[in-house]
C-alpha positions as CSV (number, residue, x, y, z in Angstrom):
1,M,287.7,-129.9,88.2
2,K,289.2,-126.6,85.8
3,L,288.3,-125.5,82.7
4,S,290.4,-125.1,79.4
5,F,290.3,-124.0,76.1
6,N,291.9,-125.2,73.2
7,T,293.5,-122.6,70.8
8,W,293.2,-125.0,67.5
9,V,290.2,-123.2,66.3
10,Y,292.0,-119.5,66.6
11,N,294.7,-120.7,65.0
12,S,293.7,-121.2,61.6
13,F,294.3,-125.4,62.2
14,P,294.1,-127.5,60.1
15,S,291.8,-125.3,57.5
16,M,292.4,-121.8,56.5
17,L,290.4,-119.9,59.0
18,P,291.0,-117.0,60.5
19,F,294.0,-117.0,63.1
20,Y,294.6,-114.5,66.3
21,P,298.0,-113.6,67.5
22,L,298.5,-115.7,70.5
23,E,298.6,-112.8,73.3
24,E,294.5,-111.8,71.6
25,V,293.8,-115.5,72.4
26,I,294.9,-115.3,75.7
27,S,293.1,-112.2,76.7
28,R,289.6,-113.6,75.3
29,I,289.8,-116.6,76.8
30,A,290.7,-115.3,80.3
31,A,288.0,-112.7,80.1
32,F,285.9,-115.7,79.3
33,G,286.5,-117.1,82.9
34,Y,288.7,-120.1,82.2
35,D,291.4,-121.3,84.3
36,G,293.5,-122.5,81.5
37,I,294.5,-122.6,78.1
38,E,295.6,-125.1,76.0
39,I,298.3,-124.5,73.5
40,G,298.7,-126.3,70.2
41,C,302.3,-126.2,68.8
42,A,301.3,-125.0,65.3
43,S,302.7,-121.9,63.5
44,P,301.9,-118.9,64.2
45,H,300.8,-119.7,67.8
46,A,303.7,-122.1,69.3
47,W,306.0,-123.6,66.0
48,P,309.1,-123.7,68.6
49,D,311.3,-122.9,66.1
50,Y,310.2,-119.7,65.6
51,L,309.9,-118.4,69.2
52,S,312.7,-116.4,70.2
53,T,313.8,-116.7,74.1
54,Q,312.2,-112.5,74.2
55,R,309.0,-114.0,72.8
56,R,308.7,-116.7,75.3
57,K,309.2,-114.7,78.1
58,E,306.8,-111.9,76.5
59,I,304.2,-114.7,76.3
60,L,304.6,-116.2,79.7
61,Q,304.2,-112.1,81.2
62,H,300.9,-111.9,79.3
63,L,299.6,-115.0,80.4
64,K,300.6,-113.8,84.2
65,R,298.7,-110.7,83.4
66,N,295.8,-112.6,82.8
67,N,295.9,-114.9,85.1
68,L,295.7,-117.8,82.8
69,N,298.0,-121.3,83.2
70,V,299.0,-123.0,80.0
71,A,297.1,-126.3,80.7
72,A,298.9,-128.2,78.2
73,M,300.2,-128.2,75.1
74,L,300.1,-130.6,72.3
75,P,302.2,-131.0,68.8
76,A,300.2,-130.6,65.3
77,P,299.3,-134.1,64.7
78,G,300.4,-133.7,60.9
79,G,301.3,-131.3,58.1
80,G,304.6,-130.1,57.2
81,P,307.5,-132.7,57.7
82,G,304.7,-135.0,59.4
83,V,305.6,-135.1,62.6
84,N,305.0,-138.8,63.1
85,P,307.0,-140.6,65.8
86,S,305.7,-144.1,64.1
87,S,306.8,-143.4,60.7
88,A,308.7,-145.9,58.3
89,L,311.1,-143.4,57.5
90,K,313.9,-142.8,60.3
91,E,314.8,-139.6,59.4
92,E,311.2,-138.6,60.4
93,R,311.4,-140.9,63.3
94,E,314.3,-138.9,64.7
95,F,313.1,-135.3,63.4
96,T,309.8,-136.0,65.7
97,I,311.4,-137.0,68.9
98,N,313.6,-134.0,68.4
99,H,310.4,-131.7,67.7
100,Y,309.0,-133.1,70.9
101,K,311.7,-132.4,73.0
102,E,311.4,-128.8,71.6
103,V,307.7,-128.8,72.5
104,I,308.9,-130.3,76.0
105,R,311.2,-127.4,76.2
106,L,308.6,-124.5,75.3
107,A,306.3,-126.1,77.8
108,H,309.0,-125.9,80.7
109,D,309.2,-122.3,79.7
110,W,305.5,-121.3,79.9
111,E,305.1,-123.6,83.2
112,C,302.9,-126.0,81.6
113,P,302.7,-129.3,83.3
114,T,301.4,-131.4,80.4
115,V,302.4,-132.4,76.9
116,M,300.1,-135.2,74.8
117,W,302.0,-137.7,73.2
118,L,300.4,-138.3,69.7
119,A,301.5,-142.1,68.8
120,G,301.7,-141.8,65.3
121,W,299.9,-143.9,62.6
122,F,301.3,-146.3,60.1
123,G,300.6,-147.1,56.1
124,F,301.3,-149.3,53.3
125,G,304.1,-151.7,53.7
126,M,304.1,-151.2,57.7
127,N,302.0,-153.5,60.3
128,K,300.7,-151.9,64.0
129,Q,303.5,-154.2,65.6
130,E,306.6,-152.2,64.2
131,A,304.9,-148.9,64.4
132,W,303.7,-149.9,68.1
133,K,307.1,-150.3,68.3
134,Y,308.6,-147.1,66.7
135,S,306.3,-145.4,68.9
136,R,306.7,-146.9,72.4
137,E,310.7,-146.3,71.8
138,G,309.7,-142.8,71.1
139,L,307.7,-142.4,74.2
140,Q,310.4,-143.6,76.1
141,D,313.0,-141.0,74.8
142,V,310.8,-138.4,75.0
143,A,309.6,-139.2,78.8
144,K,312.9,-139.2,80.1
145,Y,313.8,-135.7,78.8
146,A,310.7,-134.2,80.1
147,K,311.1,-135.9,83.5
148,D,313.7,-134.2,83.8
149,L,311.7,-130.8,83.4
150,G,308.8,-132.0,85.8
151,I,306.7,-132.7,82.5
152,T,304.2,-135.5,82.4
153,L,303.1,-137.0,78.8
154,V,300.3,-137.8,78.4
155,V,298.8,-140.5,75.5
156,E,295.6,-139.9,73.5
157,P,293.6,-142.5,71.9
158,Q,292.9,-140.8,68.4
159,A,290.3,-143.1,67.1
160,A,289.0,-140.5,64.3
161,D,292.3,-139.2,63.4
162,C,295.0,-142.1,63.5
163,N,295.2,-146.2,63.4
164,L,297.7,-146.7,66.3
165,I,296.2,-145.8,69.7
166,E,292.5,-145.8,68.9
167,S,291.2,-146.9,72.5
168,A,291.4,-146.8,76.3
169,D,293.0,-150.1,76.5
170,D,295.4,-149.1,73.5
171,A,296.3,-145.9,75.4
172,L,296.7,-147.4,78.9
173,Q,298.7,-150.1,77.1
174,L,301.7,-148.0,75.4
175,A,301.3,-145.9,78.5
176,E,302.5,-149.4,80.8
177,E,304.9,-150.3,78.4
178,S,306.6,-147.3,78.6
179,G,307.8,-148.0,81.9
180,E,308.3,-144.3,82.8
181,S,306.2,-142.5,85.8
182,N,305.6,-139.6,84.0
183,V,303.8,-141.4,81.2
184,K,299.9,-141.1,82.0
185,V,296.8,-140.7,79.6
186,M,294.1,-139.1,78.5
187,F,291.0,-139.3,76.0
188,D,289.0,-137.0,73.7
189,T,285.1,-137.5,74.0
190,F,285.4,-137.1,70.3
191,H,287.0,-140.4,69.6
192,A,285.4,-142.1,72.1
193,L,281.8,-141.0,70.0
194,Y,283.5,-142.1,66.8
195,R,283.7,-145.2,68.1
196,N,280.2,-145.8,69.3
197,E,281.6,-145.9,72.5
198,V,280.4,-144.1,76.2
199,P,282.9,-141.5,77.0
200,S,282.2,-142.0,80.8
201,D,283.3,-145.6,80.2
202,Y,286.6,-144.1,79.8
203,V,286.6,-142.5,82.6
204,Y,286.2,-145.4,84.6
205,K,288.6,-147.7,82.7
206,M,291.5,-144.6,83.0
207,K,290.7,-144.0,86.4
208,D,294.0,-143.7,88.1
209,K,296.1,-142.7,84.9
210,L,293.6,-140.2,83.8
211,H,295.9,-136.7,83.7
212,H,293.8,-134.8,81.1
213,V,290.4,-134.4,79.3
214,H,289.5,-133.3,76.1
215,I,285.7,-132.1,76.1
216,S,283.8,-132.2,72.7
217,D,280.2,-133.0,71.7
218,D,279.2,-134.4,68.0
219,D,281.1,-132.5,65.2
220,R,283.6,-130.8,67.8
221,L,280.5,-128.9,69.0
222,P,280.4,-127.3,72.3
223,P,279.2,-129.7,74.9
224,G,276.0,-129.4,75.4
225,Q,275.2,-129.0,71.7
226,G,275.1,-132.7,70.6
227,T,274.0,-136.0,72.0
228,V,277.0,-136.7,74.7
229,N,275.7,-137.7,78.2
230,W,277.5,-135.2,79.7
231,D,276.0,-135.7,83.2
232,S,277.0,-139.2,83.0
233,V,280.7,-138.0,82.2
234,L,280.8,-135.6,84.8
235,K,279.1,-137.7,87.5
236,A,282.4,-140.6,86.4
237,L,285.0,-138.1,86.8
238,K,283.5,-136.6,90.2
239,E,283.8,-140.5,91.6
240,I,286.7,-141.0,90.5
241,D,288.1,-137.7,92.1
242,Y,289.7,-136.3,89.0
243,K,291.1,-133.0,89.6
244,G,292.5,-132.1,86.1
245,Y,291.7,-129.8,83.1
246,L,288.5,-130.2,81.2
247,S,289.8,-128.9,78.0
248,M,287.7,-128.1,75.2
249,E,289.2,-128.8,72.0
250,I,286.4,-128.0,69.6
251,G,285.3,-125.9,66.8
252,F,288.3,-126.7,64.2
253,G,287.8,-128.3,60.8
254,T,285.2,-125.8,59.3
255,R,284.9,-122.2,58.1
256,K,281.6,-121.4,59.7
257,A,283.7,-121.4,63.4
258,D,283.4,-118.2,65.3
259,P,285.7,-119.0,67.9
260,D,284.5,-116.7,70.9
261,W,281.0,-118.6,70.5
262,Y,282.8,-122.2,71.0
263,A,284.6,-120.7,73.9
264,K,281.9,-118.7,75.7
265,T,278.8,-121.6,74.6
266,S,281.2,-124.1,76.5
267,I,282.0,-122.5,79.4
268,D,278.6,-121.2,80.2
269,Y,277.2,-124.8,79.7
270,L,280.2,-126.7,82.0
271,T,280.0,-123.9,84.8
272,E,276.3,-124.6,85.6
273,K,277.1,-128.7,85.2
274,L,279.9,-128.2,87.3
275,K,278.1,-126.2,90.1
276,G,275.4,-128.9,90.1
277,I,277.4,-131.4,91.5
278,G,279.5,-129.4,93.5
279,C,282.9,-129.4,91.6
280,K,283.0,-125.4,90.4
281,S,282.3,-122.2,92.7
């Protein structure tokens, strides 16, 4: 298993937190000893339209100088135009699909193998079946584009943030219905907690289709600072022979955040835990 850190807390997302240039974040994450960095595709770090060809090359070179891989990338799940593949607005759905393809192209430029599919949400005047259909169709379109670039899409259940894909079963069903071999699933311990479910159960349920994991304790705290039973989560991951990234998606949503504290506290805790089960040198 490899450790990664998500950039949201360094990127003023979603509140007006201080933000740091992406090169600075890469240097800090590498210095803490992470294997990878997970990049949120929002400004100022990685909104594709704002990144020239030259800028993309400069970032890739900086990643390589720091021996840091891009573990995964994810679109911002709201704001601006919305980026909602399940929207009732045809124009918004079309924009979202095109945006996803731009994110995938950026991921390819930065040698990133994984992009998250945030399935969207529905509101007044829509029903779940209609929204699900739109999300599935968008996923199929984007997955075909991603496959040509060697990129895997992972469906994330987001119980705390959306009303369409909320559980492990939802994510597995949408991935299966896509019919595309490069569509897998992931989960975030935070969203499992939101549903009062046991995070290790998600590991066993997703098993062979599990491609990526978000790590968060209660209230987006670092692992070990809340109530999650990390021994059972890591034991489950070892039992299914999971070899992907454990990516810290923590610290954002509060003005109290000190990004470096979140990053350092997390890697120190999980490195010791993984050593204890023989999964980290």
